[in-house]
N, CA, C, O and the ligand as a Tripos MOL2 file, in Angstrom:
@<TRIPOS>MOLECULE
protein
  317   315    80     0     0
PROTEIN
NO_CHARGES

@<TRIPOS>ATOM
      1 N         142.0090   39.8730  331.8370 N.3       1 MET1
      2 CA        141.6730   39.6590  330.4450 C.3       1 MET1
      3 C         142.2920   38.3940  329.9690 C.2       1 MET1
      4 O         143.4510   38.0900  330.2500 O.2       1 MET1
      5 N         141.4760   37.6380  329.2190 N.am      2 ARG2
      6 CA        141.9280   36.3630  328.6030 C.3       2 ARG2
      7 C         141.7750   36.4940  327.0460 C.2       2 ARG2
      8 O         141.1090   37.3790  326.5090 O.2       2 ARG2
      9 N         142.4300   35.5650  326.4160 N.am      3 ARG3
     10 CA        142.4870   35.5970  324.9910 C.3       3 ARG3
     11 C         141.7240   34.4380  324.4200 C.2       3 ARG3
     12 O         141.8900   33.2960  324.8470 O.2       3 ARG3
     13 N         140.8840   34.7330  323.4500 N.am      4 CYS4
     14 CA        140.1700   33.6000  322.7780 C.3       4 CYS4
     15 C         141.0850   32.8690  321.8760 C.2       4 CYS4
     16 O         141.7950   33.4640  321.0650 O.2       4 CYS4
     17 N         141.0740   31.5120  322.0180 N.am      5 ALA5
     18 CA        141.9210   30.6550  321.2360 C.3       5 ALA5
     19 C         141.5330   30.5950  319.7820 C.2       5 ALA5
     20 O         142.2990   30.1570  318.9230 O.2       5 ALA5
     21 N         140.2850   31.0600  319.5200 N.am      6 GLY6
     22 CA        139.8260   31.0160  318.1070 C.3       6 GLY6
     23 C         140.1860   32.2360  317.3330 C.2       6 GLY6
     24 O         140.8710   32.1630  316.3130 O.2       6 GLY6
     25 N         139.7150   33.3950  317.8270 N.am      7 CYS7
     26 CA        139.8550   34.6080  317.0200 C.3       7 CYS7
     27 C         140.9750   35.5540  317.6250 C.2       7 CYS7
     28 O         141.3840   36.5270  316.9900 O.2       7 CYS7
     29 N         141.4220   35.2400  318.8070 N.am      8 GLY8
     30 CA        142.4700   36.0320  319.3930 C.3       8 GLY8
     31 C         141.9690   37.3070  320.0950 C.2       8 GLY8
     32 O         142.7710   38.1220  320.5510 O.2       8 GLY8
     33 N         140.6640   37.4700  320.1780 N.am      9 ARG9
     34 CA        140.0950   38.6120  320.8550 C.3       9 ARG9
     35 C         140.4170   38.5610  322.3970 C.2       9 ARG9
     36 O         140.4300   37.4960  323.0150 O.2       9 ARG9
     37 N         140.6490   39.6580  322.9160 N.am     10 ARG10
     38 CA        140.8610   39.6790  324.3750 C.3      10 ARG10
     39 C         139.6030   40.1610  325.0490 C.2      10 ARG10
     40 O         138.9850   41.1360  324.6220 O.2      10 ARG10
     41 N         139.2180   39.4490  326.1380 N.am     11 ALA11
     42 CA        137.9780   39.8110  326.8350 C.3      11 ALA11
     43 C         138.1010   39.4270  328.2600 C.2      11 ALA11
     44 O         138.9440   38.6030  328.6150 O.2      11 ALA11
     45 N         137.2590   40.0180  329.1120 N.am     12 PRO12
     46 CA        137.1900   39.6000  330.5130 C.3      12 PRO12
     47 C         136.8080   38.0920  330.5890 C.2      12 PRO12
     48 O         136.0150   37.5870  329.7950 O.2      12 PRO12
     49 N         137.3920   37.4320  331.5480 N.am     13 GLN13
     50 CA        137.2410   35.9690  331.7060 C.3      13 GLN13
     51 C         135.7520   35.5900  331.7030 C.2      13 GLN13
     52 O         135.3650   34.5900  331.0990 O.2      13 GLN13
     53 N         134.9390   36.3760  332.3650 N.am     14 ARG14
     54 CA        133.5180   36.0680  332.5390 C.3      14 ARG14
     55 C         132.7570   36.0240  331.1930 C.2      14 ARG14
     56 O         131.6920   35.4160  331.0840 O.2      14 ARG14
     57 N         133.3190   36.6650  330.2090 N.am     15 GLU15
     58 CA        132.6540   36.7010  328.8620 C.3      15 GLU15
     59 C         133.0120   35.4830  328.0170 C.2      15 GLU15
     60 O         132.4090   35.2470  326.9700 O.2      15 GLU15
     61 N         134.0370   34.6810  328.4960 N.am     16 LEU16
     62 CA        134.5060   33.5880  327.6730 C.3      16 LEU16
     63 C         134.1990   32.2800  328.3600 C.2      16 LEU16
     64 O         133.9120   32.2180  329.5550 O.2      16 LEU16
     65 N         134.2730   31.2110  327.5350 N.am     17 LEU17
     66 CA        134.1660   29.8400  328.0280 C.3      17 LEU17
     67 C         135.5090   29.3060  328.3370 C.2      17 LEU17
     68 O         136.4240   29.5130  327.5400 O.2      17 LEU17
     69 N         135.7040   28.6510  329.4050 N.am     18 ARG18
     70 CA        137.0430   28.1200  329.7910 C.3      18 ARG18
     71 C         137.0620   26.5840  329.5830 C.2      18 ARG18
     72 O         136.0920   25.8690  329.8350 O.2      18 ARG18
     73 N         138.2350   26.1410  329.1050 N.am     19 PHE19
     74 CA        138.4840   24.6840  328.9670 C.3      19 PHE19
     75 C         139.7910   24.3690  329.5740 C.2      19 PHE19
     76 O         140.6620   25.2270  329.7190 O.2      19 PHE19
     77 N         139.9290   23.0930  329.9390 N.am     20 ALA20
     78 CA        141.1340   22.5350  330.4790 C.3      20 ALA20
     79 C         141.2950   21.1020  329.9910 C.2      20 ALA20
     80 O         140.3490   20.5180  329.4630 O.2      20 ALA20
     81 N         142.4120   20.5640  330.1530 N.am     21 ALA21
     82 CA        142.6590   19.0800  329.7470 C.3      21 ALA21
     83 C         142.5250   18.2690  330.9540 C.2      21 ALA21
     84 O         143.1330   18.5580  331.9850 O.2      21 ALA21
     85 N         141.7110   17.2170  330.8510 N.am     22 ARG22
     86 CA        141.6010   16.2130  331.9290 C.3      22 ARG22
     87 C         141.8960   14.8620  331.2850 C.2      22 ARG22
     88 O         141.1200   14.3530  330.4760 O.2      22 ARG22
     89 N         143.0360   14.3000  331.6660 N.am     23 GLU23
     90 CA        143.4840   12.9940  331.0720 C.3      23 GLU23
     91 C         143.4250   13.0130  329.5690 C.2      23 GLU23
     92 O         142.9260   12.0720  328.9520 O.2      23 GLU23
     93 N         143.9150   14.0460  328.9840 N.am     24 GLY24
     94 CA        144.0370   14.1040  327.5160 C.3      24 GLY24
     95 C         142.7930   14.4480  326.7840 C.2      24 GLY24
     96 O         142.7740   14.3920  325.5550 O.2      24 GLY24
     97 N         141.7010   14.8200  327.5100 N.am     25 VAL25
     98 CA        140.4450   15.1870  326.8860 C.3      25 VAL25
     99 C         140.1430   16.6120  327.2580 C.2      25 VAL25
    100 O         140.3400   17.0470  328.3930 O.2      25 VAL25
    101 N         139.6660   17.3140  326.2810 N.am     26 LEU26
    102 CA        139.3220   18.7470  326.5630 C.3      26 LEU26
    103 C         137.9540   18.7450  327.3090 C.2      26 LEU26
    104 O         136.9950   18.0980  326.8890 O.2      26 LEU26
    105 N         137.9180   19.4850  328.4120 N.am     27 VAL27
    106 CA        136.6900   19.5580  329.1960 C.3      27 VAL27
    107 C         136.4200   21.0720  329.5150 C.2      27 VAL27
    108 O         137.3240   21.8980  329.6380 O.2      27 VAL27
    109 N         135.1590   21.3320  329.6280 N.am     28 ALA28
    110 CA        134.7510   22.7480  329.9130 C.3      28 ALA28
    111 C         134.5710   22.8710  331.4220 C.2      28 ALA28
    112 O         134.1210   21.9430  332.0940 O.2      28 ALA28
    113 N         134.9350   24.0390  331.9280 N.am     29 GLY29
    114 CA        134.6840   24.2460  333.3030 C.3      29 GLY29
    115 C         135.5670   25.2620  333.9430 C.2      29 GLY29
    116 O         136.7870   25.2150  333.7840 O.2      29 GLY29
    117 N         134.9790   26.1860  334.6710 N.am     30 ARG30
    118 CA        135.8620   27.2440  335.3000 C.3      30 ARG30
    119 C         136.6820   26.6510  336.4050 C.2      30 ARG30
    120 O         137.7630   27.1520  336.7130 O.2      30 ARG30
    121 N         136.1960   25.6040  337.0050 N.am     31 ASN31
    122 CA        136.9340   25.0280  338.1610 C.3      31 ASN31
    123 C         137.7890   23.8590  337.8470 C.2      31 ASN31
    124 O         138.2930   23.2060  338.7610 O.2      31 ASN31
    125 N         137.9810   23.5600  336.5880 N.am     32 GLU32
    126 CA        138.8330   22.4270  336.2350 C.3      32 GLU32
    127 C         140.3260   22.8920  336.5950 C.2      32 GLU32
    128 O         140.7550   23.9970  336.2640 O.2      32 GLU32
    129 N         141.0110   22.0230  337.2450 N.am     33 PRO33
    130 CA        142.3860   22.4190  337.6110 C.3      33 PRO33
    131 C         143.2980   22.4870  336.4410 C.2      33 PRO33
    132 O         142.9970   21.9690  335.3660 O.2      33 PRO33
    133 N         144.4290   23.1330  336.6470 N.am     34 GLY34
    134 CA        145.4570   23.2010  335.6080 C.3      34 GLY34
    135 C         145.3190   24.4030  334.6570 C.2      34 GLY34
    136 O         144.4900   25.2960  334.8330 O.2      34 GLY34
    137 N         146.1450   24.3600  333.6920 N.am     35 ARG35
    138 CA        146.1800   25.4390  332.6640 C.3      35 ARG35
    139 C         144.8580   25.4890  331.9650 C.2      35 ARG35
    140 O         144.2790   24.4470  331.6560 O.2      35 ARG35
    141 N         144.3490   26.7100  331.6980 N.am     36 GLY36
    142 CA        143.0870   26.8220  331.0390 C.3      36 GLY36
    143 C         143.2650   27.5110  329.6520 C.2      36 GLY36
    144 O         144.2450   28.2080  329.3910 O.2      36 GLY36
    145 N         142.2950   27.2780  328.8250 N.am     37 THR37
    146 CA        142.2170   27.9770  327.4830 C.3      37 THR37
    147 C         140.8160   28.4690  327.3660 C.2      37 THR37
    148 O         139.9100   27.9400  328.0100 O.2      37 THR37
    149 N         140.6110   29.5090  326.5280 N.am     38 TYR38
    150 CA        139.3210   30.1710  326.5130 C.3      38 TYR38
    151 C         138.8900   30.4280  325.0660 C.2      38 TYR38
    152 O         139.7110   30.5960  324.1640 O.2      38 TYR38
    153 N         137.5290   30.4530  324.8850 N.am     39 THR39
    154 CA        137.0510   30.9320  323.6060 C.3      39 THR39
    155 C         135.8940   31.8720  323.8970 C.2      39 THR39
    156 O         135.3040   31.8420  324.9760 O.2      39 THR39
    157 N         135.5770   32.7200  322.9000 N.am     40 CYS40
    158 CA        134.3180   33.5110  322.9700 C.3      40 CYS40
    159 C         133.1430   32.5240  323.0120 C.2      40 CYS40
    160 O         133.2920   31.3310  322.7460 O.2      40 CYS40
    161 N         132.0050   33.0570  323.3460 N.am     41 ARG41
    162 CA        130.7780   32.2020  323.3360 C.3      41 ARG41
    163 C         130.2510   32.1050  321.8890 C.2      41 ARG41
    164 O         129.1180   32.4870  321.5970 O.2      41 ARG41
    165 N         131.0690   31.6080  321.0420 N.am     42 SER42
    166 CA        130.7910   31.5370  319.5940 C.3      42 SER42
    167 C         131.3140   30.2220  319.0610 C.2      42 SER42
    168 O         132.4960   29.9010  319.1910 O.2      42 SER42
    169 N         130.4190   29.4750  318.4650 N.am     43 LEU43
    170 CA        130.8530   28.1900  317.9200 C.3      43 LEU43
    171 C         131.9380   28.3850  316.8560 C.2      43 LEU43
    172 O         132.8320   27.5500  316.7130 O.2      43 LEU43
    173 N         131.8540   29.4730  316.1230 N.am     44 ALA44
    174 CA        132.8760   29.7270  315.1360 C.3      44 ALA44
    175 C         134.2780   29.7790  315.7620 C.2      44 ALA44
    176 O         135.2500   29.2970  315.1800 O.2      44 ALA44
    177 N         134.3580   30.3590  316.9290 N.am     45 CYS45
    178 CA        135.6470   30.4940  317.5580 C.3      45 CYS45
    179 C         136.1410   29.1260  318.0080 C.2      45 CYS45
    180 O         137.3200   28.7920  317.8910 O.2      45 CYS45
    181 N         135.2030   28.3520  318.5240 N.am     46 PHE46
    182 CA        135.5380   26.9700  319.0050 C.3      46 PHE46
    183 C         136.0750   26.1360  317.7950 C.2      46 PHE46
    184 O         137.1240   25.4990  317.8880 O.2      46 PHE46
    185 N         135.3610   26.1610  316.7230 N.am     47 GLU47
    186 CA        135.7580   25.3880  315.5720 C.3      47 GLU47
    187 C         137.1480   25.8330  315.0350 C.2      47 GLU47
    188 O         137.9880   25.0210  314.6460 O.2      47 GLU47
    189 N         137.3220   27.1050  315.0400 N.am     48 ARG48
    190 CA        138.5550   27.6250  314.5450 C.3      48 ARG48
    191 C         139.7340   27.1990  315.4090 C.2      48 ARG48
    192 O         140.7840   26.7740  314.9270 O.2      48 ARG48
    193 N         139.5020   27.3360  316.7150 N.am     49 ALA49
    194 CA        140.5570   26.8740  317.6790 C.3      49 ALA49
    195 C         140.8740   25.4310  317.4930 C.2      49 ALA49
    196 O         142.0390   25.0330  317.4630 O.2      49 ALA49
    197 N         139.7820   24.5990  317.3600 N.am     50 ALA50
    198 CA        139.9530   23.1720  317.2220 C.3      50 ALA50
    199 C         140.7510   22.8310  315.9410 C.2      50 ALA50
    200 O         141.7050   22.0530  315.9630 O.2      50 ALA50
    201 N         140.3210   23.4440  314.8420 N.am     51 GLU51
    202 CA        140.9640   23.1710  313.5350 C.3      51 GLU51
    203 C         142.4690   23.5250  313.5710 C.2      51 GLU51
    204 O         143.3040   22.8100  313.0170 O.2      51 GLU51
    205 N         142.7610   24.5720  314.1940 N.am     52 ARG52
    206 CA        144.1010   25.0410  314.2210 C.3      52 ARG52
    207 C         144.9890   24.4610  315.2980 C.2      52 ARG52
    208 O         146.1760   24.7720  315.3930 O.2      52 ARG52
    209 N         144.3880   23.6150  316.1030 N.am     53 GLY53
    210 CA        145.1880   22.9970  317.1920 C.3      53 GLY53
    211 C         145.5350   23.9740  318.3050 C.2      53 GLY53
    212 O         146.5070   23.7840  319.0360 O.2      53 GLY53
    213 N         144.7160   25.0370  318.4270 N.am     54 GLN54
    214 CA        145.0670   26.0300  319.4400 C.3      54 GLN54
    215 C         144.8660   25.5830  320.8660 C.2      54 GLN54
    216 O         145.5750   26.0120  321.7760 O.2      54 GLN54
    217 N         143.8880   24.7130  321.0510 N.am     55 PHE55
    218 CA        143.6640   24.1780  322.4020 C.3      55 PHE55
    219 C         144.8490   23.4500  322.9070 C.2      55 PHE55
    220 O         145.3000   23.7020  324.0250 O.2      55 PHE55
    221 N         145.4010   22.5080  322.0850 N.am     56 ALA56
    222 CA        146.5890   21.7410  322.4230 C.3      56 ALA56
    223 C         147.7650   22.6410  322.6140 C.2      56 ALA56
    224 O         148.6070   22.3800  323.4730 O.2      56 ALA56
    225 N         147.8510   23.6680  321.8620 N.am     57 ARG57
    226 CA        149.0000   24.5580  321.9280 C.3      57 ARG57
    227 C         149.0050   25.2930  323.2240 C.2      57 ARG57
    228 O         150.0170   25.3660  323.9210 O.2      57 ARG57
    229 N         147.8230   25.8580  323.5530 N.am     58 VAL58
    230 CA        147.7280   26.6730  324.7990 C.3      58 VAL58
    231 C         147.9190   25.7530  326.0180 C.2      58 VAL58
    232 O         148.6000   26.1150  326.9770 O.2      58 VAL58
    233 N         147.3230   24.5900  325.9660 N.am     59 LEU59
    234 CA        147.3630   23.6850  327.0920 C.3      59 LEU59
    235 C         148.7120   22.9080  327.1850 C.2      59 LEU59
    236 O         149.0350   22.3040  328.2090 O.2      59 LEU59
    237 N         149.4500   22.9540  326.1080 N.am     60 ARG60
    238 CA        150.7860   22.3390  326.0300 C.3      60 ARG60
    239 C         150.7530   20.8410  326.1980 C.2      60 ARG60
    240 O         151.6170   20.2170  326.8130 O.2      60 ARG60
    241 N         149.6720   20.2850  325.5950 N.am     61 GLN61
    242 CA        149.5530   18.8350  325.5410 C.3      61 GLN61
    243 C         148.5080   18.4810  324.5060 C.2      61 GLN61
    244 O         147.6100   19.2820  324.2480 O.2      61 GLN61
    245 N         148.5990   17.2800  323.8930 N.am     62 PRO62
    246 CA        147.5370   16.8730  322.9520 C.3      62 PRO62
    247 C         146.2320   16.6790  323.6950 C.2      62 PRO62
    248 O         146.2150   16.1130  324.7880 O.2      62 PRO62
    249 N         145.1390   17.1410  323.1130 N.am     63 VAL63
    250 CA        143.8560   16.9100  323.7050 C.3      63 VAL63
    251 C         142.8830   16.4020  322.6690 C.2      63 VAL63
    252 O         142.9130   16.7850  321.4990 O.2      63 VAL63
    253 N         142.0070   15.5140  323.1480 N.am     64 ARG64
    254 CA        140.9520   15.0460  322.3040 C.3      64 ARG64
    255 C         139.7310   15.9980  322.4410 C.2      64 ARG64
    256 O         139.4010   16.4280  323.5460 O.2      64 ARG64
    257 N         139.1030   16.3030  321.3690 N.am     65 ILE65
    258 CA        138.0120   17.3170  321.4180 C.3      65 ILE65
    259 C         136.7560   16.6270  321.0280 C.2      65 ILE65
    260 O         136.5230   16.3310  319.8560 O.2      65 ILE65
    261 N         135.9140   16.3620  322.0490 N.am     66 GLY66
    262 CA        134.6500   15.6520  321.7750 C.3      66 GLY66
    263 C         133.5940   16.5390  321.1660 C.2      66 GLY66
    264 O         133.5530   17.7340  321.4570 O.2      66 GLY66
    265 N         132.7330   15.9830  320.3220 N.am     67 PRO67
    266 CA        131.7220   16.7690  319.6450 C.3      67 PRO67
    267 C         130.6690   17.3630  320.6650 C.2      67 PRO67
    268 O         129.9840   18.3420  320.3700 O.2      67 PRO67
    269 N         130.5850   16.7400  321.8320 N.am     68 GLU68
    270 CA        129.6110   17.2690  322.7820 C.3      68 GLU68
    271 C         129.9760   18.6820  323.2670 C.2      68 GLU68
    272 O         129.1290   19.4080  323.7880 O.2      68 GLU68
    273 N         131.2080   19.0450  323.0910 N.am     69 LEU69
    274 CA        131.5490   20.4150  323.5580 C.3      69 LEU69
    275 C         130.8090   21.4890  322.7240 C.2      69 LEU69
    276 O         130.5460   22.5960  323.1950 O.2      69 LEU69
    277 N         130.4930   21.1250  321.5000 N.am     70 ARG70
    278 CA        129.8350   22.0990  320.6080 C.3      70 ARG70
    279 C         128.4670   22.5220  321.1880 C.2      70 ARG70
    280 O         127.9570   23.6030  320.8930 O.2      70 ARG70
    281 N         127.9010   21.6480  322.0090 N.am     71 ARG71
    282 CA        126.5880   21.9230  322.5600 C.3      71 ARG71
    283 C         126.6210   23.1430  323.5280 C.2      71 ARG71
    284 O         125.6280   23.8290  323.7710 O.2      71 ARG71
    285 N         127.8310   23.3430  324.0460 N.am     72 LEU72
    286 CA        127.9940   24.5600  324.9020 C.3      72 LEU72
    287 C         127.6150   25.7980  324.2190 C.2      72 LEU72
    288 O         127.2000   26.7690  324.8520 O.2      72 LEU72
    289 N         127.7550   25.7920  322.8620 N.am     73 TYR73
    290 CA        127.5850   26.9950  322.1560 C.3      73 TYR73
    291 C         126.1760   27.0710  321.5230 C.2      73 TYR73
    292 O         125.7500   28.1610  321.1410 O.2      73 TYR73
    293 N         125.4550   25.9650  321.4030 N.am     74 THR74
    294 CA        124.2230   25.9970  320.7230 C.3      74 THR74
    295 C         123.0100   25.9210  321.6520 C.2      74 THR74
    296 O         121.8930   26.1600  321.1960 O.2      74 THR74
    297 N         123.1750   25.6150  322.8630 N.am     75 ASP75
    298 CA        122.0240   25.5460  323.7780 C.3      75 ASP75
    299 C         121.5420   26.8710  324.2930 C.2      75 ASP75
    300 O         120.4950   26.9610  324.9340 O.2      75 ASP75
    301 N         122.3110   27.9060  324.0110 N.am     76 GLY76
    302 CA        121.9620   29.2170  324.4600 C.3      76 GLY76
    303 C         122.0490   29.4470  325.9540 C.2      76 GLY76
    304 O         121.4270   30.3700  326.4800 O.2      76 GLY76
    305 N         122.8160   28.6150  326.6410 N.am     77 GLY77
    306 CA        122.9400   28.6900  328.0690 C.3      77 GLY77
    307 C         123.7500   29.8720  328.5030 C.2      77 GLY77
    308 O         124.5270   30.4190  327.7210 O.2      77 GLY77
    309 N         123.5810   30.2800  329.7550 N.am     78 HIS78
    310 CA        124.3420   31.3650  330.2750 C.3      78 HIS78
    311 C         125.1840   30.9290  331.4510 C.2      78 HIS78
    312 O         124.8070   30.0380  332.2120 O.2      78 HIS78
    313 N         126.3350   31.5720  331.5870 N.am     79 GLY79
    314 CA        127.2080   31.2850  332.7270 C.3      79 GLY79
    315 C         128.0170   29.9990  332.5460 C.2      79 GLY79
    316 O         128.7960   29.6300  333.4250 O.2      79 GLY79
    317 ZN        136.7740   34.4520  319.6460 Zn       80 ZN80
@<TRIPOS>BOND
     1     1     2 1
     2     2     3 1
     3     3     4 2
     4     3     5 am
     5     5     6 1
     6     6     7 1
     7     7     8 2
     8     7     9 am
     9     9    10 1
    10    10    11 1
    11    11    12 2
    12    11    13 am
    13    13    14 1
    14    14    15 1
    15    15    16 2
    16    15    17 am
    17    17    18 1
    18    18    19 1
    19    19    20 2
    20    19    21 am
    21    21    22 1
    22    22    23 1
    23    23    24 2
    24    23    25 am
    25    25    26 1
    26    26    27 1
    27    27    28 2
    28    27    29 am
    29    29    30 1
    30    30    31 1
    31    31    32 2
    32    31    33 am
    33    33    34 1
    34    34    35 1
    35    35    36 2
    36    35    37 am
    37    37    38 1
    38    38    39 1
    39    39    40 2
    40    39    41 am
    41    41    42 1
    42    42    43 1
    43    43    44 2
    44    43    45 am
    45    45    46 1
    46    46    47 1
    47    47    48 2
    48    47    49 am
    49    49    50 1
    50    50    51 1
    51    51    52 2
    52    51    53 am
    53    53    54 1
    54    54    55 1
    55    55    56 2
    56    55    57 am
    57    57    58 1
    58    58    59 1
    59    59    60 2
    60    59    61 am
    61    61    62 1
    62    62    63 1
    63    63    64 2
    64    63    65 am
    65    65    66 1
    66    66    67 1
    67    67    68 2
    68    67    69 am
    69    69    70 1
    70    70    71 1
    71    71    72 2
    72    71    73 am
    73    73    74 1
    74    74    75 1
    75    75    76 2
    76    75    77 am
    77    77    78 1
    78    78    79 1
    79    79    80 2
    80    79    81 am
    81    81    82 1
    82    82    83 1
    83    83    84 2
    84    83    85 am
    85    85    86 1
    86    86    87 1
    87    87    88 2
    88    87    89 am
    89    89    90 1
    90    90    91 1
    91    91    92 2
    92    91    93 am
    93    93    94 1
    94    94    95 1
    95    95    96 2
    96    95    97 am
    97    97    98 1
    98    98    99 1
    99    99   100 2
   100    99   101 am
   101   101   102 1
   102   102   103 1
   103   103   104 2
   104   103   105 am
   105   105   106 1
   106   106   107 1
   107   107   108 2
   108   107   109 am
   109   109   110 1
   110   110   111 1
   111   111   112 2
   112   111   113 am
   113   113   114 1
   114   114   115 1
   115   115   116 2
   116   115   117 am
   117   117   118 1
   118   118   119 1
   119   119   120 2
   120   119   121 am
   121   121   122 1
   122   122   123 1
   123   123   124 2
   124   123   125 am
   125   125   126 1
   126   126   127 1
   127   127   128 2
   128   127   129 am
   129   129   130 1
   130   130   131 1
   131   131   132 2
   132   131   133 am
   133   133   134 1
   134   134   135 1
   135   135   136 2
   136   135   137 am
   137   137   138 1
   138   138   139 1
   139   139   140 2
   140   139   141 am
   141   141   142 1
   142   142   143 1
   143   143   144 2
   144   143   145 am
   145   145   146 1
   146   146   147 1
   147   147   148 2
   148   147   149 am
   149   149   150 1
   150   150   151 1
   151   151   152 2
   152   151   153 am
   153   153   154 1
   154   154   155 1
   155   155   156 2
   156   155   157 am
   157   157   158 1
   158   158   159 1
   159   159   160 2
   160   159   161 am
   161   161   162 1
   162   162   163 1
   163   163   164 2
   164   163   165 am
   165   165   166 1
   166   166   167 1
   167   167   168 2
   168   167   169 am
   169   169   170 1
   170   170   171 1
   171   171   172 2
   172   171   173 am
   173   173   174 1
   174   174   175 1
   175   175   176 2
   176   175   177 am
   177   177   178 1
   178   178   179 1
   179   179   180 2
   180   179   181 am
   181   181   182 1
   182   182   183 1
   183   183   184 2
   184   183   185 am
   185   185   186 1
   186   186   187 1
   187   187   188 2
   188   187   189 am
   189   189   190 1
   190   190   191 1
   191   191   192 2
   192   191   193 am
   193   193   194 1
   194   194   195 1
   195   195   196 2
   196   195   197 am
   197   197   198 1
   198   198   199 1
   199   199   200 2
   200   199   201 am
   201   201   202 1
   202   202   203 1
   203   203   204 2
   204   203   205 am
   205   205   206 1
   206   206   207 1
   207   207   208 2
   208   207   209 am
   209   209   210 1
   210   210   211 1
   211   211   212 2
   212   211   213 am
   213   213   214 1
   214   214   215 1
   215   215   216 2
   216   215   217 am
   217   217   218 1
   218   218   219 1
   219   219   220 2
   220   219   221 am
   221   221   222 1
   222   222   223 1
   223   223   224 2
   224   223   225 am
   225   225   226 1
   226   226   227 1
   227   227   228 2
   228   227   229 am
   229   229   230 1
   230   230   231 1
   231   231   232 2
   232   231   233 am
   233   233   234 1
   234   234   235 1
   235   235   236 2
   236   235   237 am
   237   237   238 1
   238   238   239 1
   239   239   240 2
   240   239   241 am
   241   241   242 1
   242   242   243 1
   243   243   244 2
   244   243   245 am
   245   245   246 1
   246   246   247 1
   247   247   248 2
   248   247   249 am
   249   249   250 1
   250   250   251 1
   251   251   252 2
   252   251   253 am
   253   253   254 1
   254   254   255 1
   255   255   256 2
   256   255   257 am
   257   257   258 1
   258   258   259 1
   259   259   260 2
   260   259   261 am
   261   261   262 1
   262   262   263 1
   263   263   264 2
   264   263   265 am
   265   265   266 1
   266   266   267 1
   267   267   268 2
   268   267   269 am
   269   269   270 1
   270   270   271 1
   271   271   272 2
   272   271   273 am
   273   273   274 1
   274   274   275 1
   275   275   276 2
   276   275   277 am
   277   277   278 1
   278   278   279 1
   279   279   280 2
   280   279   281 am
   281   281   282 1
   282   282   283 1
   283   283   284 2
   284   283   285 am
   285   285   286 1
   286   286   287 1
   287   287   288 2
   288   287   289 am
   289   289   290 1
   290   290   291 1
   291   291   292 2
   292   291   293 am
   293   293   294 1
   294   294   295 1
   295   295   296 2
   296   295   297 am
   297   297   298 1
   298   298   299 1
   299   299   300 2
   300   299   301 am
   301   301   302 1
   302   302   303 1
   303   303   304 2
   304   303   305 am
   305   305   306 1
   306   306   307 1
   307   307   308 2
   308   307   309 am
   309   309   310 1
   310   310   311 1
   311   311   312 2
   312   311   313 am
   313   313   314 1
   314   314   315 1
   315   315   316 2
@<TRIPOS>SUBSTRUCTURE
     1 MET1         2 RESIDUE 1 A MET
     2 ARG2         6 RESIDUE 1 A ARG
     3 ARG3        10 RESIDUE 1 A ARG
     4 CYS4        14 RESIDUE 1 A CYS
     5 ALA5        18 RESIDUE 1 A ALA
     6 GLY6        22 RESIDUE 1 A GLY
     7 CYS7        26 RESIDUE 1 A CYS
     8 GLY8        30 RESIDUE 1 A GLY
     9 ARG9        34 RESIDUE 1 A ARG
    10 ARG10       38 RESIDUE 1 A ARG
    11 ALA11       42 RESIDUE 1 A ALA
    12 PRO12       46 RESIDUE 1 A PRO
    13 GLN13       50 RESIDUE 1 A GLN
    14 ARG14       54 RESIDUE 1 A ARG
    15 GLU15       58 RESIDUE 1 A GLU
    16 LEU16       62 RESIDUE 1 A LEU
    17 LEU17       66 RESIDUE 1 A LEU
    18 ARG18       70 RESIDUE 1 A ARG
    19 PHE19       74 RESIDUE 1 A PHE
    20 ALA20       78 RESIDUE 1 A ALA
    21 ALA21       82 RESIDUE 1 A ALA
    22 ARG22       86 RESIDUE 1 A ARG
    23 GLU23       90 RESIDUE 1 A GLU
    24 GLY24       94 RESIDUE 1 A GLY
    25 VAL25       98 RESIDUE 1 A VAL
    26 LEU26      102 RESIDUE 1 A LEU
    27 VAL27      106 RESIDUE 1 A VAL
    28 ALA28      110 RESIDUE 1 A ALA
    29 GLY29      114 RESIDUE 1 A GLY
    30 ARG30      118 RESIDUE 1 A ARG
    31 ASN31      122 RESIDUE 1 A ASN
    32 GLU32      126 RESIDUE 1 A GLU
    33 PRO33      130 RESIDUE 1 A PRO
    34 GLY34      134 RESIDUE 1 A GLY
    35 ARG35      138 RESIDUE 1 A ARG
    36 GLY36      142 RESIDUE 1 A GLY
    37 THR37      146 RESIDUE 1 A THR
    38 TYR38      150 RESIDUE 1 A TYR
    39 THR39      154 RESIDUE 1 A THR
    40 CYS40      158 RESIDUE 1 A CYS
    41 ARG41      162 RESIDUE 1 A ARG
    42 SER42      166 RESIDUE 1 A SER
    43 LEU43      170 RESIDUE 1 A LEU
    44 ALA44      174 RESIDUE 1 A ALA
    45 CYS45      178 RESIDUE 1 A CYS
    46 PHE46      182 RESIDUE 1 A PHE
    47 GLU47      186 RESIDUE 1 A GLU
    48 ARG48      190 RESIDUE 1 A ARG
    49 ALA49      194 RESIDUE 1 A ALA
    50 ALA50      198 RESIDUE 1 A ALA
    51 GLU51      202 RESIDUE 1 A GLU
    52 ARG52      206 RESIDUE 1 A ARG
    53 GLY53      210 RESIDUE 1 A GLY
    54 GLN54      214 RESIDUE 1 A GLN
    55 PHE55      218 RESIDUE 1 A PHE
    56 ALA56      222 RESIDUE 1 A ALA
    57 ARG57      226 RESIDUE 1 A ARG
    58 VAL58      230 RESIDUE 1 A VAL
    59 LEU59      234 RESIDUE 1 A LEU
    60 ARG60      238 RESIDUE 1 A ARG
    61 GLN61      242 RESIDUE 1 A GLN
    62 PRO62      246 RESIDUE 1 A PRO
    63 VAL63      250 RESIDUE 1 A VAL
    64 ARG64      254 RESIDUE 1 A ARG
    65 ILE65      258 RESIDUE 1 A ILE
    66 GLY66      262 RESIDUE 1 A GLY
    67 PRO67      266 RESIDUE 1 A PRO
    68 GLU68      270 RESIDUE 1 A GLU
    69 LEU69      274 RESIDUE 1 A LEU
    70 ARG70      278 RESIDUE 1 A ARG
    71 ARG71      282 RESIDUE 1 A ARG
    72 LEU72      286 RESIDUE 1 A LEU
    73 TYR73      290 RESIDUE 1 A TYR
    74 THR74      294 RESIDUE 1 A THR
    75 ASP75      298 RESIDUE 1 A ASP
    76 GLY76      302 RESIDUE 1 A GLY
    77 GLY77      306 RESIDUE 1 A GLY
    78 HIS78      310 RESIDUE 1 A HIS
    79 GLY79      314 RESIDUE 1 A GLY
    80 ZN80       317 GROUP 0 **** ****
């Protein structure tokens, strides 16, 4: 079980999107090395986590959050 950085909901990892920090930039991907952070598949959760600095907190480093990440939530993709 993993915890959403936005709403705090706990869910199986497969239900969540995973992010990690790569050279100070937040990137999505299950196979990105290092510490991961998760959100529900909901843009609201992503926005909330970003606004509150939860990604940086969980990853224990400052991260730049690019607008392209929002597309992960609006394209309706699976997996
Ligand atoms: Zn959530």
